Kinemage of the C-alpha trace (Angstrom):
@kinemage 1
@onewidth
@group {chain A} dominant
@subgroup {mainchain}
@vectorlist {calphas} color= white
{ca met a 1} P 30.237 42.700 -30.592
{ca asn a 2} L 33.284 41.706 -28.552
{ca tyr a 3} L 33.840 38.255 -26.880
{ca gly a 4} L 33.017 39.683 -23.442
{ca lys a 5} L 29.344 40.926 -24.673
{ca lys a 6} L 28.783 37.503 -26.519
{ca leu a 7} L 29.589 35.502 -23.169
{ca leu a 8} L 27.509 37.955 -21.338
{ca cys a 9} L 24.500 37.268 -23.579
{ca ala a 10} L 25.069 33.740 -23.562
{ca met a 11} L 25.007 33.594 -19.707
{ca leu a 12} L 21.633 35.760 -19.561
{ca cys a 13} L 20.004 33.229 -21.968
{ca leu a 14} L 20.767 30.398 -19.851
{ca leu a 15} L 19.275 32.120 -16.957
{ca leu a 16} L 15.991 32.896 -18.487
{ca met a 17} L 15.772 29.564 -19.643
{ca ala a 18} L 16.405 27.991 -16.274
{ca ala a 19} L 13.592 30.387 -14.789
{ca ala a 20} L 11.232 28.967 -17.172
{ca phe a 21} L 11.403 25.416 -15.806
{ca gln a 22} L 10.982 26.211 -12.097
{ca gly a 23} L 8.284 24.466 -10.394
{ca cys a 24} L 7.576 20.832 -9.349
{ca ser a 25} L 10.646 19.475 -10.921
{ca his a 26} L 12.672 17.003 -9.016
{ca gly a 27} L 15.780 18.396 -7.291
{ca lys a 28} L 17.521 15.184 -7.028
{ca asp a 29} L 18.135 11.798 -9.538
{ca thr a 30} L 15.106 11.735 -11.726
{ca ser a 31} L 16.122 8.567 -13.752
{ca ser a 32} L 13.655 6.303 -11.770
{ca leu a 33} L 10.586 8.677 -12.178
{ca thr a 34} L 7.655 8.277 -14.508
{ca ser a 35} L 7.595 12.048 -15.521
{ca ser a 36} L 10.133 12.929 -17.554
{ca gln a 37} L 9.043 16.920 -17.671
{ca pro a 38} L 8.866 19.296 -14.666
{ca val a 39} L 5.639 21.282 -14.105
{ca ser a 40} L 5.318 24.039 -16.630
{ca ser a 41} L 4.952 27.344 -15.670
{ca lys a 42} L 1.086 27.345 -16.486
{ca thr a 43} L 0.658 25.476 -12.970
{ca glu a 44} L 1.756 28.594 -11.284
{ca glu a 45} L -1.517 30.395 -12.106
{ca lys a 46} L -3.324 28.574 -9.555
{ca val a 47} L -2.296 26.395 -6.340
{ca tyr a 48} L -3.139 22.782 -7.397
{ca thr a 49} L -5.216 21.318 -4.791
{ca ile a 50} L -4.997 17.440 -3.312
{ca gly a 51} L -7.529 15.827 -1.119
{ca leu a 52} L -5.531 12.897 0.640
{ca leu a 53} L -7.708 10.407 2.259
{ca gln a 54} L -6.243 7.537 4.294
{ca phe a 55} L -9.091 5.195 5.543
{ca met a 56} L -7.551 4.309 8.779
{ca glu a 57} L -4.389 4.158 11.172
{ca tyr a 58} L -2.553 1.198 10.041
{ca pro a 59} L 1.386 0.907 9.295
{ca ser a 60} L 1.018 -0.050 5.796
{ca phe a 61} L -1.392 2.990 4.894
{ca asn a 62} L 0.789 5.196 6.853
{ca thr a 63} L 3.978 4.150 4.925
{ca val a 64} L 2.119 4.930 1.677
{ca arg a 65} L 0.918 8.403 3.095
{ca glu a 66} L 4.306 9.016 4.366
{ca thr a 67} L 6.453 8.199 1.323
{ca phe a 68} L 3.643 9.746 -0.938
{ca met a 69} L 4.276 13.104 0.937
{ca ser a 70} L 8.257 12.740 0.925
{ca arg a 71} L 8.239 11.980 -3.005
{ca leu a 72} L 6.381 15.190 -3.463
{ca glu a 73} L 9.063 16.695 -1.549
{ca glu a 74} L 11.741 15.451 -3.721
{ca trp a 75} L 9.710 16.934 -6.631
{ca asn a 76} L 9.797 20.250 -4.868
{ca cys a 77} L 6.120 20.611 -5.068
{ca asp a 78} L 5.756 23.031 -2.032
{ca glu a 79} L 2.817 24.679 -0.802
{ca ser a 80} L 3.032 27.816 -3.129
{ca leu a 81} L 2.347 24.725 -5.915
{ca val a 82} L 0.323 22.338 -4.225
{ca lys a 83} L -1.775 22.201 -1.483
{ca ile a 84} L -2.856 18.999 0.673
{ca asp a 85} L -5.733 18.561 2.566
{ca tyr a 86} L -5.037 15.184 4.700
{ca gln a 87} L -8.118 13.763 6.317
{ca asn a 88} L -8.120 10.286 8.158
{ca ala a 89} L -11.677 8.239 8.206
{ca gly a 90} L -10.534 6.379 11.260
{ca gly a 91} L -11.813 3.206 9.561
{ca asp a 92} L -15.620 4.584 9.309
{ca glu a 93} L -16.807 4.121 5.618
{ca lys a 94} L -19.629 6.806 6.340
{ca lys a 95} L -16.886 9.326 7.402
{ca ala a 96} L -14.951 8.345 4.336
{ca glu a 97} L -17.823 9.161 2.203
{ca glu a 98} L -18.518 12.738 3.862
{ca ile a 99} L -14.865 13.490 3.607
{ca cys a 100} L -14.983 12.660 -0.054
{ca gln a 101} L -18.183 14.562 -0.586
{ca lys a 102} L -16.683 17.577 1.164
{ca phe a 103} L -13.407 17.176 -1.257
{ca val a 104} L -15.597 17.647 -4.055
{ca lys a 105} L -17.523 20.304 -2.880
{ca asp a 106} L -14.497 22.223 -1.978
{ca gln a 107} L -13.347 21.492 -5.711
{ca val a 108} L -10.246 19.796 -5.026
{ca asp a 109} L -8.402 18.841 -8.175
{ca leu a 110} L -7.567 15.521 -7.118
{ca ile a 111} L -8.216 13.090 -4.412
{ca val a 112} L -5.475 10.783 -3.265
{ca ala a 113} L -7.525 7.703 -1.809
{ca ile a 114} L -5.331 4.889 0.027
{ca ser a 115} L -7.125 1.597 0.508
{ca asp a 116} L -10.034 0.126 -1.251
{ca pro a 117} L -12.980 1.799 1.396
{ca ala a 118} L -11.341 5.237 0.472
{ca ile a 119} L -11.096 4.553 -2.990
{ca his a 120} L -14.702 3.458 -3.216
{ca ala a 121} L -15.863 6.624 -1.423
{ca ala a 122} L -13.811 8.797 -3.675
{ca ala a 123} L -14.785 7.324 -6.992
{ca ser a 124} L -18.700 7.696 -5.910
{ca ala a 125} L -18.071 11.185 -4.652
{ca val a 126} L -16.388 12.516 -7.876
{ca lys a 127} L -18.914 11.080 -10.221
{ca gly a 128} L -20.319 14.150 -12.421
{ca ser a 129} L -17.601 16.464 -11.102
{ca glu a 130} L -14.180 17.914 -12.271
{ca ser a 131} L -12.276 16.059 -9.448
{ca lys a 132} L -10.233 13.389 -10.316
{ca val a 133} L -9.176 10.103 -8.019
{ca leu a 134} L -5.605 8.647 -7.659
{ca ala a 135} L -6.654 5.314 -6.263
{ca val a 136} L -3.665 3.352 -3.985
{ca ser a 137} L -4.758 -0.185 -3.310
{ca ala a 138} L -2.308 -3.116 -2.259
{ca glu a 139} L -4.502 -5.345 -4.062
{ca glu a 140} L -5.888 -5.948 -7.637
{ca leu a 141} L -9.497 -5.549 -6.094
{ca gly a 142} L -8.653 -1.737 -6.063
{ca pro a 143} L -10.046 -1.139 -9.585
{ca gln a 144} L -13.455 -2.620 -9.007
{ca asn a 145} L -14.182 0.331 -6.594
{ca thr a 146} L -13.463 2.709 -9.348
{ca gln a 147} L -16.047 1.890 -11.774
{ca ala a 148} L -18.684 4.471 -10.372
{ca ala a 149} L -16.373 7.198 -11.832
{ca glu a 150} L -15.035 5.814 -14.878
{ca gly a 151} L -12.721 8.430 -16.942
{ca asn a 152} L -11.791 10.275 -13.631
{ca val a 153} L -9.704 7.669 -11.898
{ca thr a 154} L -6.059 6.434 -12.321
{ca gly a 155} L -4.141 4.969 -9.500
{ca ile a 156} L -1.596 2.191 -8.587
{ca phe a 157} L -2.588 -1.403 -7.548
{ca gly a 158} L -0.625 -4.290 -6.241
{ca lys a 159} L -0.620 -7.885 -7.468
{ca ser a 160} L -1.342 -10.740 -5.234
{ca ser a 161} L 1.299 -12.691 -3.327
{ca val a 162} L -0.988 -15.384 -1.892
{ca ala a 163} L 0.733 -18.293 -4.016
{ca ala a 164} L 4.086 -16.799 -3.149
{ca val a 165} L 3.325 -16.872 0.808
{ca ile a 166} L 2.302 -20.437 0.375
{ca asp a 167} L 5.420 -21.485 -1.287
{ca leu a 168} L 7.290 -19.874 1.374
{ca ala a 169} L 5.270 -21.826 4.092
{ca leu a 170} L 6.399 -24.905 2.004
{ca gln a 171} L 10.057 -23.839 1.964
{ca gly a 172} L 9.817 -23.430 5.694
{ca asn a 173} L 8.191 -26.813 6.181
{ca pro a 174} L 8.622 -29.251 3.159
{ca gly a 175} L 6.413 -31.987 5.070
{ca leu a 176} L 3.348 -29.320 5.711
{ca lys a 177} L -0.137 -31.030 5.160
{ca thr a 178} L -2.600 -28.595 6.552
{ca phe a 179} L -2.641 -25.045 6.031
{ca gly a 180} L -4.805 -22.762 8.139
{ca leu a 181} L -6.698 -19.546 6.957
{ca leu a 182} L -7.444 -16.753 9.589
{ca tyr a 183} L -8.994 -13.826 8.293
{ca asp a 184} L -11.855 -11.154 8.773
{ca pro a 185} L -14.550 -12.516 6.335
{ca gln a 186} L -16.143 -8.663 6.242
{ca glu a 187} L -13.122 -7.542 4.361
{ca pro a 188} L -13.494 -8.204 0.610
{ca ile a 189} L -9.838 -8.240 0.092
{ca ser a 190} L -9.282 -10.804 2.724
{ca lys a 191} L -12.093 -13.007 1.691
{ca ala a 192} L -10.988 -13.115 -1.833
{ca gln a 193} L -7.233 -13.841 -0.784
{ca ala a 194} L -8.565 -16.825 1.410
{ca glu a 195} L -10.438 -18.058 -1.656
{ca glu a 196} L -7.285 -17.700 -3.725
{ca ala a 197} L -5.500 -19.545 -1.067
{ca lys a 198} L -7.801 -22.294 -0.983
{ca lys a 199} L -7.678 -22.821 -4.512
{ca tyr a 200} L -3.484 -22.822 -4.538
{ca cys a 201} L -3.513 -25.100 -1.786
{ca gly a 202} L -5.764 -27.543 -3.602
{ca glu a 203} L -3.053 -27.383 -6.470
{ca lys a 204} L -0.196 -28.282 -4.077
{ca asn a 205} L -2.246 -31.147 -2.242
{ca leu a 206} L -2.626 -29.201 1.022
{ca ala a 207} L -5.772 -29.528 3.375
{ca val a 208} L -7.329 -26.257 4.565
{ca glu a 209} L -8.852 -25.409 7.860
{ca glu a 210} L -10.555 -21.817 8.226
{ca ala a 211} L -11.199 -19.538 10.848
{ca thr a 212} L -12.483 -16.162 10.959
{ca leu a 213} L -12.129 -13.115 13.535
{ca ser a 214} L -13.571 -9.558 13.117
{ca ala a 215} L -11.892 -6.411 14.383
{ca ala a 216} L -14.410 -6.300 17.173
{ca ala a 217} L -13.355 -9.637 18.516
{ca lys a 218} L -12.300 -9.954 22.295
{ca gln a 219} L -8.763 -11.258 23.353
{ca glu a 220} L -10.107 -14.021 24.959
{ca glu a 221} L -11.901 -15.130 21.573
{ca ala a 222} L -8.878 -14.259 19.606
{ca glu a 223} L -6.831 -16.635 21.908
{ca gln a 224} L -9.275 -19.465 21.740
{ca thr a 225} L -10.011 -19.210 17.837
{ca val a 226} L -6.146 -19.213 17.232
{ca ser a 227} L -5.518 -22.094 19.611
{ca ala a 228} L -8.217 -24.113 18.104
{ca leu a 229} L -6.849 -23.687 14.378
{ca cys a 230} L -3.424 -24.681 16.028
{ca gly a 231} L -4.641 -27.727 16.603
{ca lys a 232} L -5.615 -28.507 13.171
{ca ala a 233} L -2.991 -26.631 10.916
{ca asp a 234} L 0.512 -26.870 10.473
{ca ala a 235} L 0.965 -23.198 9.625
{ca val a 236} L -1.354 -20.324 9.545
{ca phe a 237} L -2.069 -17.490 6.927
{ca thr a 238} L -3.842 -14.290 7.191
{ca pro a 239} L -4.204 -12.290 3.944
{ca ile a 240} L -4.011 -8.716 3.515
{ca gly a 241} L -6.660 -6.899 5.521
{ca thr a 242} L -6.825 -4.254 8.674
{ca gly a 243} L -9.469 -6.283 10.687
{ca val a 244} L -7.305 -9.144 12.158
{ca gly a 245} L -4.310 -6.870 12.416
{ca thr a 246} L -5.850 -4.973 15.384
{ca leu a 247} L -5.328 -8.401 17.302
{ca ala a 248} L -1.914 -8.851 16.015
{ca gly a 249} L -0.452 -9.245 19.382
{ca thr a 250} L -2.964 -11.613 20.879
{ca ile a 251} L -2.564 -13.778 17.679
{ca ser a 252} L 1.227 -13.819 17.723
{ca lys a 253} L 1.434 -14.814 21.560
{ca ala a 254} L -0.911 -17.578 20.708
{ca met a 255} L 0.974 -18.852 17.631
{ca asn a 256} L 4.231 -18.843 19.164
{ca gln a 257} L 2.964 -20.892 22.354
{ca ala a 258} L 1.863 -23.647 19.710
{ca lys a 259} L 5.162 -23.104 18.128
{ca lys a 260} L 2.979 -22.713 14.708
{ca pro a 261} L 4.467 -20.436 11.905
{ca trp a 262} L 2.311 -17.630 11.245
{ca tyr a 263} L 2.431 -16.124 7.757
{ca ala a 264} L 0.903 -12.855 6.280
{ca gly a 265} L -0.222 -11.106 3.194
{ca thr a 266} L 1.545 -7.825 4.628
{ca asp a 267} L 4.609 -7.054 6.331
{ca ala a 268} L 2.475 -4.848 8.899
{ca leu a 269} L 1.539 -8.013 10.459
{ca val a 270} L 5.223 -9.196 10.722
{ca gln a 271} L 6.051 -6.092 12.474
{ca ser a 272} L 3.638 -6.944 14.792
{ca gly a 273} L 4.925 -10.638 15.344
{ca ala a 274} L 4.059 -12.906 12.339
{ca leu a 275} L 6.797 -14.991 11.293
{ca ala a 276} L 6.954 -13.882 7.667
{ca ala a 277} L 5.339 -12.486 4.587
{ca val a 278} L 5.760 -12.116 0.804
{ca ser a 279} L 4.270 -8.354 0.464
{ca leu a 280} L 4.626 -5.387 -1.692
{ca asp a 281} L 6.908 -2.687 -0.696
{ca tyr a 282} L 4.414 -0.059 0.661
{ca gly a 283} L 7.191 2.750 0.334
{ca glu a 284} L 7.237 1.878 -3.141
{ca leu a 285} L 3.740 1.744 -3.583
{ca gly a 286} L 3.593 5.591 -2.117
{ca arg a 287} L 6.610 6.850 -4.149
{ca gln a 288} L 4.926 5.778 -7.203
{ca ala a 289} L 1.627 7.110 -6.621
{ca ala a 290} L 3.365 10.470 -6.168
{ca asp a 291} L 5.081 10.197 -9.379
{ca leu a 292} L 1.633 9.530 -10.967
{ca ala a 293} L 0.198 12.535 -9.066
{ca val a 294} L 2.915 14.919 -10.292
{ca gln a 295} L 1.889 13.978 -13.928
{ca leu a 296} L -1.849 15.215 -12.958
{ca val a 297} L -0.318 18.352 -11.454
{ca glu a 298} L 1.336 18.863 -14.559
{ca gly a 299} L -1.846 19.093 -16.365
{ca lys a 300} L -2.068 15.628 -18.092
{ca pro a 301} L -5.625 14.280 -18.527
{ca val a 302} L -6.206 11.061 -16.517
{ca ser a 303} L -6.528 9.081 -20.003
{ca gln a 304} L -2.892 10.107 -20.489
{ca val a 305} L -1.607 8.817 -17.026
{ca pro a 306} L -2.542 5.042 -17.203
{ca ala a 307} L -2.827 3.017 -13.943
{ca val a 308} L 0.302 1.041 -12.701
{ca thr a 309} L 0.397 -2.525 -11.284
{ca leu a 310} L 3.256 -3.321 -8.922
{ca thr a 311} L 4.368 -6.763 -9.629
{ca glu a 312} L 7.497 -7.239 -7.526
{ca his a 313} L 7.220 -8.327 -4.000
{ca gln a 314} L 9.746 -8.950 -1.221
{ca thr a 315} L 9.892 -11.200 1.803
{ca phe a 316} L 9.901 -10.052 5.168
{ca val a 317} L 10.640 -12.100 8.524
{ca asn a 318} L 10.181 -11.159 12.056
{ca gln a 319} L 13.759 -12.394 13.732
{ca thr a 320} L 12.444 -12.574 17.174
{ca thr a 321} L 9.565 -15.056 15.964
{ca leu a 322} L 11.922 -16.812 13.942
{ca asp a 323} L 14.037 -17.456 17.074
{ca ala a 324} L 11.149 -18.139 19.387
{ca ile a 325} L 9.744 -20.976 17.238
{ca lys a 326} L 12.896 -22.020 15.769
{ca ala a 327} L 11.889 -21.802 12.388
{ca val a 328} L 14.108 -22.838 9.651
{ca phe a 329} L 14.512 -21.432 6.011
{ca pro a 330} L 16.906 -22.034 3.066
{ca gly a 331} L 19.871 -19.542 3.621
{ca glu a 332} L 19.304 -17.863 0.079
{ca leu a 333} L 16.145 -17.080 0.897
{ca leu a 334} L 17.199 -15.273 4.316
{ca asp a 335} L 19.863 -13.527 2.550
{ca ser a 336} L 17.379 -11.485 0.365
{ca ala a 337} L 14.818 -11.065 3.134
{ca his a 338} L 13.852 -7.947 5.125
{ca phe a 339} L 14.030 -8.448 8.761
{ca tyr a 340} L 12.296 -7.087 11.593
{ca ala a 341} L 12.508 -7.061 15.410
{ca gly a 342} L 9.554 -7.959 16.945
{ca ser a 343} L 8.131 -8.249 20.469
{ca ala a 344} L 7.027 -11.991 20.023
{ca glu a 345} L 6.513 -14.074 23.182
{ca pro a 346} L 7.663 -17.522 23.290
């Protein structure tokens, strides 16, 4: 065989090898991804189905969903390989249960559940079925909601940043004496973080004042509650949760009128006017959730896709609120913070 024929054969072999590895492979830099192999050709025998459940419209949840979808696109998981049925429960736990039951009835391969109520509904629905659950929660309480479907669930969870938020408040005001807590007691995560905050405040010799608000509270009630709390506390903290978030504009206005800093456990409240938060990067939460999902699409059993806990947090600051209440933080802290421009009113 002459040199030209040998070269032609080699090129044909390379083309055949490349064709064998088409599928949900990453089209960009894959160095940071958790899965090192592209989806094998066996996944092309049928479309992998994902039921994507978001509990309600909320900035942090939206970010998780959007980055999850974008990451799958980076993996080249198009509709010929992965079909996604996106549903939003509108904050209704009963509807979340019905959606998950339908997912199981439709025999989806995987339910991706964003936030704890969605996780609980999904884990309950898949019990005794072949469907799997990928839980996505910003807090360590998430795994408690997966016990109903042990063996069928993996996921990605956040680590609490409560102590870091209190430390941030002390950096903004070293003379802080009384720390206020404002939260919805009906939300397990919010209630748990409030208890954690009280414990850590005790370690820091800070007195604690509590006030509660539900998502159904009227604007006047919220204004009165916040004003009363500001009269007792030097700063106020709202843990992770969606209930109080629906009143963020009203709370922010009342806090700024009192010239008191409002801290939060999620950057969504900072976008809505809170002064600052130490929070997970919800974009990273969504991206890593997609990386786990791709491993399941590849055919790995849940037992080989262990749950991941994100431990890194970022400081978020609302520049408008910072200027409105004339808050001061160390320069090195602000240099590393992510800033939002909010609509806070002085």
